[in-house]
RORO-598113 format. One line per field, with one value per residue (C-alpha): residue number from 1; residue in three letters; chain; x, y, z. Coordinates in nm, 2 decimals, decimal comma. Each point is the difference from the previous one (the first is absolute). Example, Ala and Ser with C-alpha at 12.3 -4.5 7.8 and 13.67 -1.06 7.14 Angstrom:
REM residues 2
n = (1 2)
res = (ALA SER)
chain = (A A)
px = (1,23 0,14)
py = (-0,45 0,34)
pz = (0,78 -0,07)
//
This chain:
REM residues 428
n = (1 2 3 4 5 6 7 8 9 10 11 12 13 14 15 16 17 18 19 20 21 22 23 24 25 26 27 28 29 30 31 32 33 34 35 36 37 38 39 40 41 42 43 44 45 46 47 48 49 50 51 52 53 54 55 56 57 58 59 60 61 62 63 64 65 66 67 68 69 70 71 72 73 74 75 76 77 78 79 80 81 82 83 84 85 86 87 88 89 90 91 92 93 94 95 96 97 98 99 100 101 102 103 104 105 106 107 108 109 110 111 112 113 114 115 116 117 118 119 120 121 122 123 124 125 126 127 128 129 130 131 132 133 134 135 136 137 138 139 140 141 142 143 144 145 146 147 148 149 150 151 152 153 154 155 156 157 158 159 160 161 162 163 164 165 166 167 168 169 170 171 172 173 174 175 176 177 178 179 180 181 182 183 184 185 186 187 188 189 190 191 192 193 194 195 196 197 198 199 200 201 202 203 204 205 206 207 208 209 210 211 212 213 214 215 216 217 218 219 220 221 222 223 224 225 226 227 228 229 230 231 232 233 234 235 236 237 238 239 240 241 242 243 244 245 246 247 248 249 250 251 252 253 254 255 256 257 258 259 260 261 262 263 264 265 266 267 268 269 270 271 272 273 274 275 276 277 278 279 280 281 282 283 284 285 286 287 288 289 290 291 292 293 294 295 296 297 298 299 300 301 302 303 304 305 306 307 308 309 310 311 312 313 314 315 316 317 318 319 320 321 322 323 324 325 326 327 328 329 330 331 332 333 334 335 336 337 338 339 340 341 342 343 344 345 346 347 348 349 350 351 352 353 354 355 356 357 358 359 360 361 362 363 364 365 366 367 368 369 370 371 372 373 374 375 376 377 378 379 380 381 382 383 384 385 386 387 388 389 390 391 392 393 394 395 396 397 398 399 400 401 402 403 404 405 406 407 408 409 410 411 412 413 414 415 416 417 418 419 420 421 422 423 424 425 426 427 428)
res = (MET THR PHE SER ILE ILE THR LEU GLY CYS LYS VAL ASN SER CYS GLU SER ALA ALA ILE HIS ALA ALA PHE LEU ALA ALA GLY TYR SER PRO ALA GLU GLU ASP SER HIS ALA ASP VAL TYR ILE ILE ASN SER CYS ALA VAL THR GLY VAL GLY VAL LYS LYS ALA ARG GLN THR VAL SER HIS CYS LYS THR LEU ASN PRO ASP GLY ILE THR VAL LEU CYS GLY CYS TYR PRO GLN ALA TYR PRO GLU GLU ALA ILE ARG ASP VAL SER ALA ALA ASP ILE ILE THR GLY ASN ALA ASN LYS SER GLU ILE PRO ALA MET VAL SER LYS PHE ILE ALA GLU HIS ARG ARG MET SER CYS VAL GLN PRO LEU THR ARG GLU PHE ASP GLU ALA SER SER ALA ALA ASP LEU ASP ARG THR ARG ALA PHE ILE LYS ILE GLU ASP GLY CYS ASP ARG PHE CYS ALA TYR CYS ILE ILE PRO THR ALA ARG GLY ARG VAL ARG SER ARG ARG PRO GLU GLU ILE THR ARG GLN ALA GLU GLN ALA ALA ALA ALA GLY ASN ARG GLU ILE VAL LEU THR GLY ILE ASN LEU GLY CYS TYR GLY GLU ASP ILE GLY TYR THR PRO ALA ASP ALA VAL ARG ALA ALA GLN VAL SER GLY ILE GLU ARG VAL ARG LEU GLY SER LEU GLU ALA ASP THR LEU THR GLY ASP GLU ILE GLN ARG LEU LYS ALA CYS GLU LYS LEU CYS PRO HIS PHE HIS LEU SER LEU GLN SER GLY SER ASP ALA VAL LEU LYS ARG MET LYS ARG ARG TYR THR SER ALA GLU TYR LEU ALA LEU VAL GLU LYS LEU ARG ASN VAL PHE PRO GLY CYS ALA ILE THR THR ASP ILE MET VAL GLY PHE PRO GLY GLU THR ASP GLU GLU PHE ALA GLU SER MET ALA PHE ALA GLU LYS VAL GLY PHE ALA LYS ILE HIS VAL PHE PRO TYR SER ILE ARG LYS GLY THR VAL ALA ALA MET ARG THR ASN GLN VAL VAL PRO GLN ILE LYS SER ALA ARG ALA LYS GLU MET SER ALA LEU ALA ASP ARG LEU GLU ARG GLN PHE LEU GLU SER GLN VAL GLY THR VAL GLN THR VAL LEU ILE GLU LYS ARG THR SER PRO ASP TYR CYS ASN GLY PHE THR GLY SER TYR ILE PRO VAL ARG ILE TYR GLY GLU ASP ILE PRO ARG HIS SER LEU VAL GLN VAL LYS LEU THR SER ALA ASP GLY ASN TYR CYS THR GLY THR THR LYS PHE)
chain = (A A A A A A A A A A A A A A A A A A A A A A A A A A A A A A A A A A A A A A A A A A A A A A A A A A A A A A A A A A A A A A A A A A A A A A A A A A A A A A A A A A A A A A A A A A A A A A A A A A A A A A A A A A A A A A A A A A A A A A A A A A A A A A A A A A A A A A A A A A A A A A A A A A A A A A A A A A A A A A A A A A A A A A A A A A A A A A A A A A A A A A A A A A A A A A A A A A A A A A A A A A A A A A A A A A A A A A A A A A A A A A A A A A A A A A A A A A A A A A A A A A A A A A A A A A A A A A A A A A A A A A A A A A A A A A A A A A A A A A A A A A A A A A A A A A A A A A A A A A A A A A A A A A A A A A A A A A A A A A A A A A A A A A A A A A A A A A A A A A A A A A A A A A A A A A A A A A A A A A A A A A A A A A A A A A A A A A A A A A A A A A A A A A A A A A A A A A A A A A A A A A A A A A A A A A A A A A A A A A A A A A A A A A A A)
px = (-0,81 0,20 -0,06 0,10 -0,01 -0,03 0,09 -0,14 0,11 0,26 0,27 -0,18 -0,23 0,32 0,11 -0,34 -0,01 0,33 -0,17 -0,32 0,27 0,15 -0,36 -0,07 0,34 -0,08 -0,34 0,15 -0,07 0,29 0,07 -0,12 0,25 0,04 -0,17 -0,27 -0,34 -0,06 -0,27 -0,02 0,05 0,05 -0,02 0,12 -0,15 0,05 -0,27 0,20 -0,14 -0,28 0,26 0,11 -0,36 -0,05 0,31 -0,10 -0,33 0,17 0,26 -0,28 -0,17 0,31 0,10 -0,37 0,05 0,33 -0,14 -0,39 0,04 0,25 -0,06 0,05 0,04 -0,03 0,17 0,17 -0,12 -0,25 -0,25 0,09 -0,09 -0,30 -0,13 -0,34 0,12 0,26 -0,27 -0,23 0,24 0,27 -0,23 0,30 0,16 -0,09 0,14 0,02 0,18 0,18 0,32 -0,10 0,05 0,24 0,19 -0,31 -0,06 0,10 -0,26 -0,27 0,08 -0,02 -0,34 -0,10 0,11 -0,23 -0,30 0,03 -0,16 0,11 0,16 0,03 0,20 0,09 0,08 0,06 0,37 0,14 0,24 0,25 0,29 -0,06 0,32 -0,15 -0,09 0,32 0,31 0,32 -0,02 0,35 -0,08 0,24 0,33 -0,13 -0,21 -0,32 -0,11 -0,35 0,04 -0,32 -0,37 -0,27 -0,04 -0,19 0,03 -0,33 0,14 -0,30 0,05 0,13 -0,17 0,26 -0,09 -0,32 0,20 0,29 -0,13 0,19 0,38 0,15 0,36 0,25 0,20 0,37 0,10 -0,22 0,17 0,32 -0,10 -0,12 0,30 0,22 -0,21 0,05 0,40 -0,02 -0,18 0,29 -0,16 0,21 -0,23 -0,34 -0,27 -0,24 -0,35 -0,33 -0,35 0,10 0,38 0,07 -0,25 0,17 0,03 -0,22 -0,23 0,27 0,24 0,25 0,11 0,11 0,36 -0,06 -0,10 0,31 0,22 -0,20 0,07 0,36 0,12 0,31 -0,02 -0,23 0,22 -0,29 -0,37 -0,21 -0,32 -0,30 -0,25 -0,04 -0,22 0,15 -0,20 0,13 0,37 0,15 0,35 0,07 -0,10 0,23 0,30 -0,10 -0,01 0,35 0,13 -0,10 0,30 -0,16 -0,30 -0,02 0,02 -0,33 -0,31 -0,34 -0,22 -0,36 -0,08 -0,33 -0,01 0,21 -0,30 -0,09 -0,36 -0,03 0,21 -0,26 -0,29 0,18 0,02 0,37 0,19 0,26 0,06 0,25 0,25 -0,02 0,05 0,31 0,18 -0,04 0,17 0,26 0,07 0,04 0,23 0,22 0,01 0,04 0,20 -0,07 -0,31 -0,29 -0,33 -0,29 -0,38 -0,33 -0,22 -0,38 -0,14 -0,36 -0,12 -0,35 0,00 0,34 0,06 0,25 0,16 0,00 0,16 0,24 0,12 0,04 0,20 0,22 0,05 0,10 0,27 0,11 0,07 0,18 -0,16 0,24 -0,31 -0,38 -0,29 -0,27 -0,36 -0,36 -0,23 -0,25 -0,33 -0,04 -0,35 -0,03 0,28 -0,05 0,11 -0,23 -0,31 0,15 -0,19 0,31 0,15 0,26 -0,09 0,20 0,15 0,15 0,14 0,17 0,14 0,17 0,12 0,18 0,14 0,10 0,15 0,21 0,12 0,07 0,22 0,22 0,05 0,12 0,21 0,17 0,04 0,16 0,25 0,10 0,12 0,24 0,35 -0,10 0,09 -0,28 -0,06 -0,23 -0,22 0,01 -0,37 -0,10 0,15 -0,28 0,23 0,28 0,18 0,05 -0,05 -0,25 -0,04 -0,09 0,21 -0,09 -0,19 -0,20 0,16 -0,03 0,35 0,11 0,35 0,10 0,24 0,04 -0,13 -0,08 -0,21 -0,33 -0,02 0,36 0,05 0,28 0,15 -0,09 0,10 -0,31 0,14 -0,33 -0,37 -0,23 -0,35 -0,13 0,31 0,39 0,25 0,33 0,27 0,21 0,34 0,12)
py = (0,33 -0,21 0,01 -0,26 0,08 -0,26 0,12 -0,17 0,09 0,25 0,19 0,31 -0,19 -0,06 0,38 0,10 -0,26 0,15 0,34 -0,17 -0,15 0,34 0,16 -0,28 0,06 0,37 -0,06 -0,19 -0,35 -0,30 -0,24 -0,36 -0,23 -0,29 -0,27 0,20 0,10 0,38 0,24 0,16 -0,20 0,21 -0,21 0,22 -0,17 -0,06 -0,03 -0,07 -0,37 -0,19 -0,20 0,33 0,06 -0,32 0,02 0,34 -0,16 -0,31 0,23 0,21 -0,31 -0,16 0,34 0,01 -0,37 0,07 0,28 0,01 0,31 0,17 0,27 -0,11 0,27 -0,08 0,24 0,06 -0,09 -0,24 0,23 0,28 -0,19 -0,17 0,19 -0,16 -0,36 0,04 0,17 -0,31 -0,29 0,07 0,01 -0,08 0,34 0,28 0,30 -0,03 0,28 0,05 0,14 0,38 0,03 -0,29 0,26 0,05 -0,34 0,05 0,27 -0,24 -0,27 0,29 0,05 -0,36 -0,04 0,30 -0,09 -0,36 0,00 -0,14 0,26 0,03 0,30 -0,07 0,35 0,11 0,02 0,36 0,11 0,08 -0,23 -0,10 0,05 -0,09 -0,34 -0,08 -0,08 -0,17 -0,37 -0,04 -0,33 -0,20 0,01 0,20 0,32 0,02 0,38 0,04 0,29 -0,01 -0,12 -0,06 -0,11 0,18 -0,30 -0,19 -0,34 -0,22 -0,25 0,24 0,14 0,23 0,33 -0,06 -0,09 0,23 0,30 0,21 0,06 0,22 0,04 0,06 0,32 -0,10 0,18 -0,23 -0,30 0,13 0,06 -0,37 -0,11 0,16 -0,15 -0,35 0,07 0,11 -0,34 -0,19 -0,09 0,02 -0,07 0,17 -0,15 0,26 -0,12 0,15 -0,14 0,12 0,08 0,12 0,26 0,18 0,36 0,05 0,21 0,21 0,03 -0,27 -0,34 -0,33 0,08 0,33 -0,21 -0,25 0,31 0,11 -0,32 -0,02 0,13 -0,02 -0,38 -0,14 -0,19 -0,15 0,12 -0,24 0,06 -0,23 -0,11 0,24 0,01 -0,05 0,31 0,23 -0,06 0,22 0,01 0,34 -0,13 -0,31 0,24 0,21 -0,33 -0,09 0,33 -0,13 -0,15 -0,20 -0,14 -0,40 -0,16 -0,18 0,10 -0,15 0,05 -0,13 -0,19 -0,18 -0,17 -0,05 -0,02 0,33 -0,11 -0,04 0,32 0,17 -0,16 0,09 0,36 -0,02 0,33 -0,22 -0,26 -0,32 0,18 0,30 -0,17 -0,20 0,33 0,15 -0,35 0,04 0,38 -0,07 -0,28 0,23 0,28 -0,23 -0,31 -0,31 0,17 -0,25 0,04 -0,15 -0,02 -0,09 -0,20 -0,07 -0,33 -0,07 0,35 0,00 -0,13 -0,11 -0,30 -0,29 0,20 0,32 -0,15 -0,18 0,33 0,13 -0,29 0,05 0,35 -0,06 -0,24 0,26 0,28 -0,24 0,14 -0,03 -0,11 0,03 0,01 -0,20 0,02 -0,10 0,28 0,09 0,14 0,33 0,13 0,36 -0,05 -0,02 -0,37 -0,12 0,06 -0,21 -0,30 -0,23 -0,06 -0,25 -0,31 -0,03 -0,36 0,15 0,32 -0,24 -0,20 0,33 0,12 -0,35 0,01 0,36 -0,03 -0,32 0,24 0,28 -0,24 -0,11 0,34 0,11 -0,30 0,11 0,36 -0,10 -0,25 0,29 0,19 -0,27 0,14 0,36 0,23 0,16 0,24 -0,18 0,17 -0,24 -0,05 -0,14 -0,34 -0,26 -0,32 -0,09 -0,15 0,30 0,38 0,09 0,38 0,13 0,13 0,34 -0,20 -0,18 -0,35 -0,18 -0,12 -0,24 0,03 -0,31 -0,03 0,39 0,22 0,34 0,26 0,11 0,31 -0,07 0,08 -0,28 -0,10 -0,36 -0,23 -0,22 -0,36 -0,20 0,03 -0,23 0,01 0,36 0,15 0,00 -0,09 0,21 0,09 0,32 -0,20 0,02)
pz = (2,95 -0,24 -0,39 -0,26 -0,38 -0,26 -0,38 -0,29 -0,37 -0,16 0,16 -0,02 0,27 0,19 0,01 0,11 0,27 0,12 0,02 0,19 0,25 0,06 0,03 0,29 0,18 0,02 0,13 0,29 -0,12 0,00 -0,24 0,12 0,08 -0,27 0,21 0,19 -0,14 -0,09 0,13 -0,35 -0,34 -0,31 -0,34 -0,28 -0,31 -0,34 -0,30 -0,31 0,00 0,12 0,21 0,16 0,11 0,14 0,20 0,14 0,12 0,12 0,23 0,14 0,13 0,12 0,19 0,16 0,10 0,17 0,19 0,01 0,24 -0,21 -0,28 -0,37 -0,27 -0,35 -0,23 -0,35 -0,37 0,09 0,18 -0,21 -0,33 0,13 0,31 -0,02 0,00 0,25 0,25 -0,08 -0,02 0,26 0,31 0,23 -0,08 0,28 -0,24 -0,36 -0,18 -0,34 -0,14 0,07 0,37 0,12 0,23 0,19 0,09 0,38 0,01 -0,13 0,25 0,29 -0,13 -0,03 0,36 0,14 -0,22 -0,02 -0,35 -0,34 -0,22 -0,38 -0,11 -0,35 -0,15 -0,36 -0,11 -0,08 -0,29 0,26 0,10 0,39 0,17 0,36 -0,12 -0,20 0,25 -0,12 0,06 0,17 0,18 -0,30 -0,12 -0,31 0,10 -0,18 -0,08 -0,14 -0,26 -0,20 0,04 -0,24 -0,37 -0,28 -0,25 0,05 -0,15 -0,06 0,27 0,28 0,29 0,12 -0,13 0,20 0,31 -0,02 -0,18 -0,26 -0,03 0,27 0,08 0,27 0,01 -0,05 0,31 0,20 -0,17 0,09 0,37 0,01 -0,15 0,26 0,26 -0,15 -0,03 0,37 0,07 -0,16 -0,33 -0,30 -0,27 -0,07 -0,21 -0,16 -0,02 -0,12 -0,14 -0,37 0,06 -0,34 0,03 0,29 -0,03 -0,31 0,24 0,16 -0,28 0,08 -0,11 0,12 -0,05 0,24 0,25 -0,02 0,02 0,31 0,16 -0,05 0,33 0,20 0,13 -0,23 -0,26 -0,22 -0,13 -0,17 -0,20 0,09 -0,29 -0,31 -0,28 -0,34 -0,15 0,25 -0,06 -0,30 -0,16 0,17 0,32 -0,04 -0,06 0,31 0,22 -0,15 0,16 0,33 0,14 0,32 -0,24 0,02 -0,36 0,07 -0,21 0,10 -0,31 0,05 -0,34 0,10 -0,36 -0,29 -0,24 -0,17 -0,04 0,40 0,06 -0,22 0,20 0,33 -0,09 0,04 -0,17 -0,20 -0,25 0,07 -0,28 0,20 0,33 -0,16 -0,14 0,34 0,18 -0,29 0,07 0,38 -0,06 -0,24 0,27 0,29 -0,14 0,23 0,15 0,14 -0,16 0,22 -0,07 0,08 -0,25 0,05 -0,15 -0,09 -0,07 -0,13 -0,35 -0,01 -0,24 -0,02 -0,29 0,20 0,31 -0,22 -0,14 0,37 0,06 -0,31 0,09 0,33 -0,12 -0,26 0,26 0,22 0,35 0,31 0,21 -0,07 0,24 -0,16 0,13 -0,15 -0,08 0,27 -0,05 0,16 0,03 -0,15 -0,26 -0,38 -0,02 0,28 -0,22 -0,31 -0,06 -0,14 0,33 0,02 0,20 0,33 -0,12 -0,32 0,20 0,25 -0,26 -0,20 0,33 0,05 -0,34 0,00 0,34 -0,12 -0,27 0,27 0,21 -0,31 -0,10 0,33 0,04 -0,33 0,09 0,35 -0,20 -0,23 0,32 0,12 -0,01 0,03 0,30 0,15 0,29 0,26 0,27 0,30 0,13 0,34 0,05 -0,10 0,07 0,22 -0,28 -0,24 -0,03 -0,28 -0,17 -0,34 -0,27 -0,18 -0,26 0,25 -0,01 0,34 0,11 0,30 0,15 0,16 0,29 0,05 0,27 -0,14 0,18 -0,13 -0,18 -0,14 -0,38 -0,12 -0,35 -0,06 -0,26 -0,08 -0,05 -0,07 -0,06 0,21 -0,03 -0,01 0,16 -0,05 0,26 -0,01 0,22 0,10 -0,01 -0,33)
//
């Protein structure tokens, strides 16, 4: 029998899909060919936004349409956070399970085949890191390794603590083992990922710097940290990270809002002044580093003045890149119960305005890098006209007129900034 996995959402889901893939191979299944229908479809879902949930439902229905006789499995954050809703509203799913037992999905499929009866297997999350459901995602130029799961923060808008449970961390020796697998597969860069990455190790006595060191194995030249929360990164930890010689100078610090009043209503654990102080500290310790972020617009009660504060703060920081998104009501959160919801038209207008600022700041950052020489990791070619890759600070680079093998690390002089990427050459 053949299988196909559709991954929605974050890089943690991608790592867990890699584990599901390995489990199906071990059970004797074969991956479906790209242009053929699978016997089993696994949809690994996201629940961060309403759009993510809608996409999960649509994907399940689409897979059932592709092969009405096939088996569809809905797993991940959506059914874990909203099990009753998923069972009720996703009738096209033959098997519904959450985040607790993804490695057991092949056994669930076998049971479904034997009994021909719709199954719901959403189990409570444990306090232990699930090694069996956390393989390294090696199917990219940059390998992704999940080192942490869960979040204890309970921000007012976020359903993730319900969908993912409490903080639990992978032991450093397991990080090293997967890093060595990545190096053996030809990867040169590792991205360490988690649900609340900055909390890595607080349950087992380590910190993110320990995880970076564990990933610095022979053959791996760069280690990149995924998204971090500003309140988890202390001055001491920044110094510990500075000592990690392979760490990429790129820090994605989730902001959400530049208004202190909004941050307080969101139940975030920092002020805009504290966030700015952290950015300045990182720039002092890692000169030339890229600071990227997420900004939410239209949080309940956000006034025009508060939105203007957020815009002004983003400009003051001078982010290299901003992921802008409108607030999405998540049932079961504090913010969902607020009566002062911002109307969709205003959220859309604010998202458009913030996105325009984000584009301008990104152009300014890229233009500031022109003339510098940086190390670029060459990715899978996306055009016959140029090689493409990323710098350590995550600048997208195109190199025209040269044929450089994938996985190569090359010195490139950045010659121009064009749109959302830089052009460069190795001939200088």
